[in-house]
Wavefront OBJ file of the C-alpha trace (Angstrom):
o trace
v 0.000 0.000 0.000
v 2.861 2.381 0.798
v 4.120 2.125 -2.786
v 0.680 2.873 -4.185
v 0.181 5.858 -1.926
v 3.615 7.214 -2.731
v 2.685 6.863 -6.402
v -0.484 8.888 -5.961
v 1.269 11.558 -3.949
v 4.288 11.730 -6.243
v 2.151 12.221 -9.338
v -0.805 14.184 -8.016
v 0.557 16.666 -5.517
v 2.999 18.452 -7.853
v 0.144 18.779 -10.335
v -2.161 20.074 -7.643
v 0.346 22.746 -6.745
v 0.257 24.019 -10.328
v -3.522 24.095 -10.715
v -5.199 27.455 -10.204
v -7.109 27.860 -6.969
v -10.292 28.586 -8.915
v -10.369 25.030 -10.235
v -9.749 23.270 -6.922
v -12.209 21.973 -4.367
v -11.317 23.476 -0.980
v -13.546 21.945 1.656
v -13.226 19.047 4.055
v -14.736 15.778 2.864
v -16.875 13.347 4.785
v -16.835 9.680 3.863
v -19.732 7.524 5.022
v -18.230 4.036 4.874
v -20.885 1.320 4.803
v -20.451 -2.411 5.291
v -23.030 -4.017 3.004
v -21.351 -7.417 3.371
v -22.991 -10.361 5.176
v -20.437 -10.310 8.015
v -18.107 -7.895 9.807
v -15.120 -6.511 7.883
v -12.126 -4.370 8.815
v -11.859 -1.011 7.083
v -8.552 0.693 6.256
v -7.978 4.314 5.292
v -4.497 4.845 3.842
v -3.219 1.798 5.678
v -4.661 2.802 9.058
v -7.286 0.463 10.477
v -10.664 1.943 11.362
v -11.512 -1.262 13.155
v -14.062 -3.980 12.573
v -17.367 -2.742 11.144
v -20.435 -4.902 11.693
v -22.626 -6.025 8.805
v -25.014 -3.214 7.920
v -23.117 -0.637 10.005
v -21.687 2.711 8.890
v -18.644 4.625 10.096
v -17.909 8.265 9.304
v -14.454 9.517 8.356
v -13.757 13.224 7.765
v -10.555 14.327 6.044
v -8.922 17.604 5.030
v -9.376 19.240 1.648
v -5.877 18.198 0.548
v -6.298 14.536 1.475
v -5.356 11.946 -1.134
v -5.589 8.200 -0.714
v -7.518 4.943 -0.557
v -10.322 3.312 1.404
v -10.418 -0.499 1.350
v -11.004 -3.671 3.357
v -8.674 -6.615 3.878
v -11.513 -9.161 3.827
v -10.712 -12.128 1.526
v -7.235 -10.698 0.875
v -4.137 -12.521 2.160
v -2.139 -9.309 2.681
v -5.053 -6.924 2.662
v -3.883 -4.716 5.514
v -1.191 -3.469 3.104
v -3.748 -2.913 0.327
v -2.479 -5.834 -1.760
v -5.208 -7.960 -3.314
v -7.992 -5.488 -2.500
v -10.539 -3.381 -4.362
v -9.919 0.252 -3.422
v -11.878 3.483 -3.574
v -9.381 6.259 -4.427
v -9.720 10.009 -3.961
v -7.768 13.154 -4.879
v -9.760 15.664 -2.851
v -8.394 18.977 -4.093
v -9.208 18.041 -7.679
v -12.553 16.474 -6.766
v -11.427 13.203 -8.371
v -12.502 9.700 -7.371
v -12.028 6.243 -8.878
v -11.899 2.507 -8.135
v -8.902 0.206 -8.538
v -9.481 -3.544 -8.755
v -6.785 -6.175 -8.288
v -6.829 -8.536 -11.273
v -5.213 -11.362 -9.316
v -7.600 -11.278 -6.350
v -11.060 -9.707 -6.358
v -11.742 -9.583 -2.618
v -14.961 -7.556 -2.432
v -17.205 -5.249 -4.398
v -17.094 -1.486 -3.811
v -19.274 1.451 -4.831
v -18.654 5.185 -4.541
v -21.675 7.511 -4.482
v -21.346 11.319 -4.165
v -24.019 13.129 -2.187
v -24.265 15.695 -5.000
v -26.658 15.000 -7.868
v -25.250 13.477 -11.038
v -25.384 15.417 -14.287
v -23.359 16.259 -17.406
v -21.049 13.334 -16.689
v -20.151 14.669 -13.248
v -20.831 12.959 -9.902
v -21.938 9.526 -11.213
v -22.266 6.484 -9.010
v -19.350 4.104 -9.649
v -19.731 0.413 -8.791
v -17.448 -2.594 -9.113
v -19.117 -5.857 -8.090
v -16.881 -8.356 -9.869
v -13.534 -8.751 -11.590
v -15.371 -7.997 -14.845
v -16.550 -4.520 -13.853
v -15.870 -1.760 -16.351
v -14.702 1.814 -15.735
v -12.132 0.854 -13.114
v -8.365 1.026 -13.028
v -6.402 -2.212 -12.790
v -3.291 -0.466 -11.506
v -2.268 2.796 -9.895
v -2.804 5.712 -12.349
v 0.499 7.331 -13.249
v -0.896 10.890 -13.468
v -4.060 12.949 -13.201
v -5.256 15.650 -15.612
v -5.675 19.252 -14.584
v -9.292 19.762 -13.421
v -11.337 21.792 -15.895
v -14.877 21.688 -14.543
v -15.795 19.122 -17.194
v -16.130 15.391 -16.632
v -12.811 13.559 -17.060
v -12.608 10.387 -19.117
v -13.517 7.203 -17.177
v -12.250 5.412 -15.190
v -11.547 8.769 -13.534
v -14.571 10.648 -12.182
v -15.088 14.096 -10.726
v -17.463 15.705 -8.239
v -17.292 18.689 -5.889
v -19.551 16.863 -3.435
v -18.995 17.553 0.266
v -19.504 13.891 1.099
v -19.294 10.440 -0.451
v -20.705 7.063 0.503
v -18.246 4.202 0.063
v -20.084 0.886 0.283
v -18.438 -2.510 0.488
v -20.441 -5.445 -0.995
v -22.936 -3.131 -2.751
v -24.804 -6.230 -3.943
v -24.985 -7.586 -0.379
v -22.636 -10.526 -0.930
v -18.967 -11.448 -1.130
v -17.569 -12.551 -4.517
v -17.898 -16.266 -5.178
v -14.768 -18.174 -4.309
v -15.171 -20.694 -7.160
v -14.932 -18.088 -9.922
v -18.498 -18.592 -11.172
v -20.821 -15.660 -11.840
v -24.398 -14.619 -12.419
v -25.132 -12.518 -15.520
v -27.796 -9.812 -15.279
v -29.674 -7.926 -18.039
v -29.811 -4.105 -18.029
v -28.054 -3.953 -14.647
v -31.051 -5.594 -12.962
v -29.587 -7.895 -10.306
v -32.999 -9.435 -9.673
v -32.973 -11.011 -13.146
v -30.462 -13.579 -14.417
v -29.363 -15.256 -17.614
v -30.877 -18.727 -17.270
v -30.710 -22.113 -19.022
v -34.353 -23.104 -19.361
v -35.212 -25.921 -16.982
v -31.557 -26.231 -15.989
v -31.074 -28.686 -18.856
v -27.410 -28.999 -19.861
v -28.111 -30.228 -23.379
v -27.777 -29.193 -27.003
v -30.570 -26.780 -27.942
v -31.620 -25.676 -24.451
v -33.069 -22.174 -24.709
v -31.210 -19.412 -22.871
v -33.584 -16.912 -21.317
v -33.973 -14.351 -18.545
v -35.592 -15.389 -15.300
v -35.881 -14.255 -11.681
v -32.558 -14.927 -9.964
v -32.637 -18.027 -7.786
v -28.930 -18.709 -7.250
v -29.417 -22.128 -8.860
v -27.171 -24.076 -11.217
v -29.222 -22.952 -14.254
v -28.000 -19.398 -13.628
v -24.366 -20.105 -12.754
v -21.854 -19.352 -15.499
v -18.122 -19.133 -16.091
v -16.449 -16.602 -18.361
v -13.265 -14.556 -18.477
v -12.302 -10.992 -19.429
v -11.563 -10.613 -23.130
v -12.348 -13.401 -25.610
v -14.163 -16.151 -23.775
v -16.672 -18.947 -23.911
v -19.686 -18.498 -21.644
v -20.188 -21.908 -20.055
v -23.038 -23.113 -17.882
v -20.679 -23.806 -15.019
v -19.232 -27.296 -14.878
v -21.454 -28.729 -17.609
v -19.403 -28.456 -20.800
v -22.286 -26.610 -22.499
v -21.819 -23.042 -23.746
v -23.839 -20.045 -24.885
v -24.133 -20.571 -28.643
v -25.340 -18.291 -31.464
v -25.769 -20.983 -34.098
v -24.257 -21.451 -37.533
v -25.341 -18.042 -38.925
v -25.365 -15.457 -36.124
v -27.335 -12.336 -36.978
v -30.062 -10.009 -35.786
v -32.729 -11.798 -33.717
v -30.923 -15.142 -33.575
v -32.284 -16.881 -30.433
v -29.684 -18.104 -27.959
v -29.227 -21.712 -26.918
v -26.764 -24.022 -25.227
v -24.505 -26.288 -27.248
v -21.641 -28.578 -26.394
v -18.586 -26.331 -25.864
v -16.171 -26.409 -28.807
v -12.959 -24.426 -28.435
v -12.486 -21.811 -31.158
v -16.043 -22.108 -32.496
v -17.086 -18.699 -33.818
v -20.630 -18.979 -32.459
v -19.273 -19.536 -28.940
v -16.426 -17.001 -28.889
v -17.649 -13.973 -26.980
v -15.877 -10.868 -25.751
v -16.905 -9.113 -22.558
v -15.954 -5.479 -23.100
v -15.665 -2.299 -21.039
v -19.245 -1.332 -21.980
v -20.517 -4.522 -20.287
v -21.484 -5.993 -23.664
v -21.017 -9.624 -24.634
v -20.143 -9.480 -28.312
v -19.381 -12.242 -30.776
v -15.736 -11.728 -31.702
v -15.341 -9.970 -35.086
v -19.022 -10.343 -36.005
v -20.483 -7.076 -34.658
v -23.297 -8.990 -32.933
v -24.047 -8.654 -29.218
v -26.047 -10.615 -26.696
v -29.321 -8.703 -26.580
v -32.370 -8.692 -24.297
v -35.145 -9.377 -26.788
v -37.521 -6.379 -27.022
v -35.991 -5.108 -23.776
v -38.447 -7.398 -21.982
v -37.449 -8.595 -18.495
v -40.347 -11.043 -18.255
v -39.497 -14.587 -17.175
v -38.854 -17.033 -20.033
v -37.974 -14.297 -22.555
v -35.366 -15.982 -24.771
v -32.383 -13.711 -25.407
v -30.959 -13.095 -28.867
v -28.084 -11.587 -30.798
v -28.450 -8.175 -32.409
v -26.114 -5.660 -34.045
v -23.921 -4.104 -31.360
v -24.845 -0.519 -30.524
v -23.141 1.698 -27.951
v -25.608 2.968 -25.372
v -28.154 0.224 -26.038
v -29.381 -0.794 -22.568
v -30.664 -4.111 -23.959
v -27.028 -5.112 -24.540
v -25.735 -4.270 -21.057
v -24.965 -7.413 -19.048
v -23.552 -6.977 -15.556
v -21.727 -9.744 -13.761
v -21.833 -10.568 -10.037
l 1 2 3 4 5 6 7 8 9 10 11 12 13 14 15 16 17 18 19 20 21 22 23 24 25 26 27 28 29 30 31 32 33 34 35 36 37 38 39 40 41 42 43 44 45 46 47 48 49 50 51 52 53 54 55 56 57 58 59 60 61 62 63 64 65 66 67 68 69 70 71 72 73 74 75 76 77 78 79 80 81 82 83 84 85 86 87 88 89 90 91 92 93 94 95 96 97 98 99 100 101 102 103 104 105 106 107 108 109 110 111 112 113 114 115 116 117 118 119 120 121 122 123 124 125 126 127 128 129 130 131 132 133 134 135 136 137 138 139 140 141 142 143 144 145 146 147 148 149 150 151 152 153 154 155 156 157 158 159 160 161 162 163 164 165 166 167 168 169 170 171 172 173 174 175 176 177 178 179 180 181 182 183 184 185 186 187 188 189 190 191 192 193 194 195 196 197 198 199 200 201 202 203 204 205 206 207 208 209 210 211 212 213 214 215 216 217 218 219 220 221 222 223 224 225 226 227 228 229 230 231 232 233 234 235 236 237 238 239 240 241 242 243 244 245 246 247 248 249 250 251 252 253 254 255 256 257 258 259 260 261 262 263 264 265 266 267 268 269 270 271 272 273 274 275 276 277 278 279 280 281 282 283 284 285 286 287 288 289 290 291 292 293 294 295 296 297 298 299 300 301 302 303 304 305 306 307 308 309 310 311
């Protein structure tokens, strides 16, 4: 953690000294740190323990306007008190910047950062990372920060002049699964899941959306980048058929390595796209009703029907 903090300070503070006072945020910040996890966790602020926080409890931490650093927990992290192997909420107060860093080798817990100020014009958005697949997060310490301009910076850096922030651990109410499996949710709705109809691991089984149950029919494995999407442990994969195109209904098929219809890419926009084909997994008609079979459709940035979050 010391190395990371030195990196932030080395790169940010000289820049801060050069920025005009009119562009800087000059008020103390209050962090409401919430434990949304199912059990107690220990919270660290720049390497200093804030003690064990009970499930559902909140602690308040107020810092000076020139404070820069990280808030994290060592839960599920072998060396977490140092910051290694943890998901961190990062802040550069004087610039109004905030961000999340995830550790690619060990995703210990989900984190969200929510400013108290209202979101608008790209400023002050809620930022959430619930899995190792989350988009708009850093995977390593940023090497520099841009001069604040009053406009929204490019993600994964975010800006807000809010007087307070809520940092929530386990924003989905659960720890990450230890076996590497995931649930896949349409349109960011964590109450709905990608589901193999009837739980049948067989060629031709329809793939649909359904109320999340936590069952085997909704448990998948995939990886960042090019990947097969397997119904976990079954050897059957999400398959777009021999001629993928608009409105092609999705099914399971025996996993075949390198098969074009089973080679997906999970990108930073939370889309699952068929590699090199310009087709994305799509919520048919945008309908979240149970038993709605999902399809492929031409990829389109900003199309909510093609947003699939992973927990």
